[in-house]
N, C-alpha and C positions, 0 to 999 in steps of 0.2 A: 302251539295248539296241537300239532300232530303228535307230540310226545304224550300229551294228556289223553288223546284218543287211544293211542297205543296202550297206555297204562290201564285205561278203563277196560279195554278188551282183554288184556293180560290178566287183570284182576279177576275176571270171571273164570279163568282157567287155572288159577293158582290153588293148589291144595296144600294149605298150611294151617297149623294150629298156633294159638297164642304162645304155647310153650316153646314151640320150635322157633318162633320169632324172637322170643326172649333169649334163647340160646344163641341165635345168630347175631343179635344186636352188637355184642362186644366185637365180634369178628368184622362186622360192617364198619364199626368205628375205626378199627385198626387198619382196614383196607383203605378207607378214606384218608387216614393219616399218612399211610405209606405211599399211595399213588396220587394223592391230591385230586381225586375224582370219586364219584359214586360208582358202584358196580354196574356193569352194562348187561342188560337183559339179552343182548345179542352176542355176548362173549362166547368163545369156543370152550372156555373153561366152565365146567359144570358148577363148581363151587361159587364162582363169580355170578353166574346166572341165578343160582339159588339165593344169593344175597340180594341181588336186584329184585327178585320176586318177593323177598321179605320186605323190602322197602315199599314196593307197590302194595303189598298186603297191609302194611302198617298205615299207609296213606288212606287206603280204603276204610280201614277200621276207624281211623280218626274222623273221616268224613261221616261215617255212619253214626259215630258218637255225637258229633256236632249236630247232625240232623235230629237225632233223638232228643238232644238238650233243647232244641228250638221249640219242639212241640210240646 
């Protein structure tokens, strides 16, 4: 539950475009394959944090799309 709250807060602060998310997606897949985990938003590595932000962004967009399809 705490992770969902943190992601919701982070989602409001993330400045990302759909194009950047598309570019980052293959890198995220490779990261998960290599490290057997998703990127961490609290990582000290900037690239890993950005990939984590991308995942949060994509989840937010998916929720937004699902909400629009319901109405």
